[in-house]
C-alpha positions in Angstrom: -7.7 27.4 11.2 -10.1 24.5 11.5 -7.2 22.1 11.1 -5.3 23.7 14.1 -8.5 23.4 16.2 -8.9 19.8 15.3 -5.3 19.0 16.1 -5.6 20.8 19.5 -8.8 18.8 20.2 -7.1 15.5 19.4 -4.1 16.4 21.6 -6.2 17.3 24.6 -5.2 14.7 27.3 -8.8 13.5 27.9 -9.6 13.1 24.2 -6.2 11.5 23.6 -7.0 8.9 26.3 -10.4 8.2 24.7 -8.5 7.7 21.4 -6.0 5.5 23.1 -8.8 3.2 24.4 -10.5 3.1 21.1 -7.6 2.4 18.7 -5.0 1.0 21.1 -2.1 3.3 19.9 -0.5 5.6 22.5 -0.8 9.3 21.5 2.2 11.6 21.8 1.4 13.1 25.2 3.8 14.0 27.9 1.0 13.9 30.4 0.2 10.3 29.7 2.7 8.2 31.7 2.8 4.5 32.6 2.2 5.4 36.3 -0.8 7.5 35.5 -2.4 4.9 33.3 -1.9 2.1 35.8 -3.1 4.4 38.7 -6.3 5.2 36.7 -6.6 1.4 35.9 -6.6 2.4 32.2 -4.1 -0.4 31.5 -3.1 -3.4 33.7 0.2 -3.5 35.7 1.8 -6.0 33.4 1.6 -3.6 30.4 3.5 -0.8 32.2 6.7 -1.5 30.2 4.8 -1.2 26.9 4.1 2.5 27.3 6.4 4.7 25.3 8.4 7.2 27.3 9.7 10.5 25.9 13.3 9.6 26.6 13.0 6.6 24.3 12.9 9.0 21.3 16.1 10.7 22.4 18.0 7.4 22.6 16.4 5.6 19.7 15.1 2.9 21.9 13.9 -0.2 20.0 11.8 -3.0 21.3 14.1 -5.6 19.7 17.7 -4.7 19.4 19.8 -7.2 17.4 23.6 -7.5 17.8 25.9 -8.0 14.8 25.8 -11.8 15.0 22.0 -11.9 15.2 21.7 -9.5 12.2 24.1 -11.7 10.2 22.0 -14.9 10.9 18.8 -13.1 10.1 20.2 -11.8 6.8 21.4 -15.4 5.9 17.9 -16.7 6.5 16.3 -13.9 4.5 18.8 -14.5 1.7 17.8 -18.1 1.6 14.2 -17.1 1.2 14.7 -14.2 -1.2 17.6 -15.7 -3.2 19.4 -12.4 -3.7 22.7 -10.8 -2.7 22.6 -9.3 0.8 25.2 -6.9 2.2 25.4 -6.3 5.9 27.3 -3.4 7.4 29.2 -4.4 10.4 30.0 -1.0 11.9 33.4 0.0 10.4 34.9 0.5 7.0 35.8 -2.7 5.3 33.9 -4.7 7.9 31.2 -6.0 5.6 29.9 -9.5 5.1 28.1 -10.7 2.0 25.9 -13.5 1.3 25.7 -14.7 -2.3 22.3 -15.4 -3.9 21.0 -18.5 -5.6 21.8 -20.0 -8.9 21.5 -17.8 -12.1 18.6 -19.9 -13.5 16.5 -19.1 -10.4 15.6 -15.7 -11.8 14.2 -17.3 -15.0 12.1 -19.7 -12.9 10.8 -16.9 -10.8 9.8 -14.8 -13.8 7.9 -17.8 -15.3 6.2 -18.3 -11.9 5.0 -14.7 -11.8 3.8 -14.8 -15.4 1.8 -18.0 -14.5 0.4 -16.3 -11.4 -0.5 -13.2 -13.3 -2.2 -15.0 -16.2 -5.6 -15.4 -14.5 -5.6 -11.8 -13.5 -4.8 -10.7 -17.0 -7.6 -12.9 -18.4 -10.2 -11.5 -16.0 -9.0 -7.9 -16.7 -9.5 -8.5 -20.4 -12.9 -10.3 -19.9 -14.4 -7.7 -17.6 -12.7 -4.4 -18.6 -11.0 -4.3 -22.0 -13.6 -6.3 -24.0 -16.6 -4.4 -22.5 -14.8 -1.1 -23.2 -14.3 -2.2 -26.8 -18.0 -3.0 -27.1 -18.9 0.4 -25.7 -16.5 2.1 -28.1 -18.0 0.1 -31.0 -21.5 1.4 -30.1 -20.3 5.0 -29.5 -18.5 5.2 -32.8 -21.0 3.0 -34.6 -24.0 4.1 -36.6 -27.7 4.7 -35.8 -30.4 2.6 -37.4 -32.5 5.1 -39.5 -35.7 3.2 -39.0 -35.7 2.4 -35.3 -33.1 5.0 -34.1 -31.2 2.3 -32.2 -27.4 2.0 -32.1 -25.7 -0.4 -34.5 -22.2 -1.3 -33.4 -19.4 -1.2 -35.9 -16.8 -3.7 -34.9 -14.0 -2.6 -37.3 -12.2 0.4 -35.8 -11.2 1.5 -39.3 -14.9 2.1 -40.1 -15.8 4.0 -36.9 -17.8 7.2 -37.4 -17.3 10.0 -34.8 -20.5 11.8 -35.8 -22.7 10.6 -32.9 -19.9 11.0 -30.4 -19.3 14.6 -31.4 -23.0 15.4 -31.4 -23.4 14.2 -27.8 -20.1 15.9 -26.7 -21.1 19.3 -28.2 -24.5 19.1 -26.5 -22.9 18.3 -23.1 -19.9 20.6 -23.3 -21.3 23.2 -25.7 -20.0 24.4 -29.1 
């Protein structure tokens, strides 16, 4: 019920205009037209063509429509950057053009590049997460000094003692 009221509030034409002025995205309102926005001096005259009209949705209007030749040239440039096989559909069966990718050793070079770029991240992950987690587990599954009642970490996981862990867990969760 509250969600419906919220949506109704957001779709109110005045609230939608306030939203439009705050975030810059046109709300889906039939009452908001380019003429009304220019007449109210909400937007300048030169932005009249930037307002989305309801008939654009019916026709699938795009701001930048590329013809087949432009799509082919764009795909060639992208293939040069991405070094992979690109298939462009040209409109009819059997009317396809392909662009071959780069040399086969390029994939090996790319995988080494990503491994080299990931190495610092893996190092910091280990330094700031995995090693401290191991230290915490060594303390949790370690022992308690009988004289001072302080934790004594046990670094060998084969010698871990779950007694203190189960003691704390049973007191938190219950028996």
